[in-house]
N, C-alpha and C positions, 0 to 999 in steps of 0.2 A: 057423597061417597067420591073420592078422587081416586080411582084407581085407572091405571093403563095397562097396556098390553104391548108387547115388543112383538114385532113381525120381522125375520130375517129372510130375506131371500139369500141362501147360502151361495149360489153361484154368483151374483152380484157382490157378495161381500168378500169372496175369495178373490174376484176380480180387482177389487179396491185394495186388498190387502197386497196382492201380487204387485200393484203398480206403486205402492209404498214399499218395497223391499221385503215383502212378507213376513212382518213381525208376528210373533206369536202372542195373541191377545186370549183374555179371558172373558169368556162371553157373559159370565156371571156379573163381572165388574162392569161390561159394557150394558148390562141392564139395569145396573145399580146408577150407573154415572148418568143415565138419562132420565133418572127417577123424578126428578125435581121435587122431592119432597113427599110424592104420592106412592101410595101401594101399588105394589106389581100383581097383578092378576097372575100372568104366566110369560114368559118368553117363548115363542113359537119360532122354529129354525126349519125352514124348507129346503130340500135338496133331493137328489138322487143318488143312488149307490153307483160306484163306478162301473163300467163295463166290464165284464169278464166273458172271454169267448170260451169254448170247450174243444179242447181242453186249454186252460187259462195257462197264460204265459207267466214267468216268475214275476215281470213286471207288473201285470194285472193282478196276480195273487198279492203281492206286497201294496199295491194302492188299496185293494178292496179290504186288506187287513188293516190298513192305516185309518180308512174310513169305519169300519166297524168298530175299532178302538175309539176313535173321536165320538161317533154316535153314542156307544155306550157310556163315557165320560160325561156327554152333555146330557143325556137322560136321567144321570144321576144328579145333575144340578138341582137346586129346589126350584119348582115351579117352571120348568122347562119340558115342552114338548116339540117332539122331531115329527115332521109330516113327511113321506117320502113319495115322491113322484116315481117315474120311471124313466129310463134312458133309451131313446130309440137310436137305432142304428139306420142310417139314411144313406143310400148311394147318390152320388151326383155325378156331374161331368167331371168334377176334379178330384173324385175319388169319394172315399167313406167320410161322413160326418156324424156327429152324435147331437141329438137334441134332447132337451128336456121336457117331458110331458107330465100334465096335471100339476106341477109344482105352482103356476101362476094361479089355478083355479082353486087348489087347496088353501092358497093364502087368501084369496078373495074370499071364499065361502067363510072361513074363520072370522075375518074382519068384518063382515055383514052380520054375521051372527052374533057377536058380540055386542057390535053397535045395536042393532035391533033390540037384542035381550036386555041393553042398558047395563052391561056388565062391565063397561068400561067408559070412562070419560075422555080418554086421550089413547091415540094409537099412535105408535113409535113404529116408522117403517124404513128398513134399510132395503132400498130397491132403486131401481132406474127404468123399470118397465113401463110402458103405457097400457098394457094388459090391466093393469090395476085400476086404472082410472074409474070404471064403473062402480068397483067396490070403495074407492076412495069417496065417491060423488055420495053414495047410500050412506056411509058412515057419517059424513058431514051433513047429511039430510037428518040423521038421527041425533045429531047435536055432539058427535064425537069431534075432538080436533084431532087434526092428522097432522103428525110432524113427520118430515121426510129428510132422513138422513142420507146424503150422497156423496159422490166424489166427481168432480168435472174430468178426472183423470180417467175414470173408469166409464164415463159416460152416464146420462140421464136423458130420458125424452123430456123435451121443452112442455109438452102438454102435462106429462107427471109433475113436472115442478109447479105449473100453473093450477093444477088441480087440488095441492095440498094447502093447508092453512100457514105452515110455517114449512122452512127450509133452512136445514142446517148443513155445513159442509164437513164432511169428515177429514179431518186434518191432522197434522202430527201432535197438536195439543191433546185433541182426544185420544188419539191411538197411544200417548204417551201415559194416559190415566188408567187404561184398559190392559196394559201389557202384563203377562204372567209373571 
């Protein structure tokens, strides 16, 4: 069985795409380009819905509506699953900021479960966060090859690079192959 799964940290990939001029990509094409002749079990996309105050501003309504349309379209793609965390509003000395909660945990749980169940032999990860390292280590211990797609422009933790079996840069050539 040569089956793989794609794990996309939506916040990270958005940051990568923003640094590259915000090209409009096909997530299905992205999943197929990384196939390497193997069967895709599923593509998992992790993110949070945008913040909406009560009552929502027009900008918040538009942002939420756009996200809902994106989520609906992605769920309709074959073998796609969206996992949503929550957005926490945090007050700081510099004002209010928002942080994603549970996204890293959801991705890590899915990666470990598929590795332990022997459902995949390869995990394709689009991320840059070091929070995934324990899950990457378990997946590798279970015999899963972990490939990390990342962008130096968007940042990636050095320990995350070191934890993965293979490291591939998200570059203009890859983006050209996955444009909508």
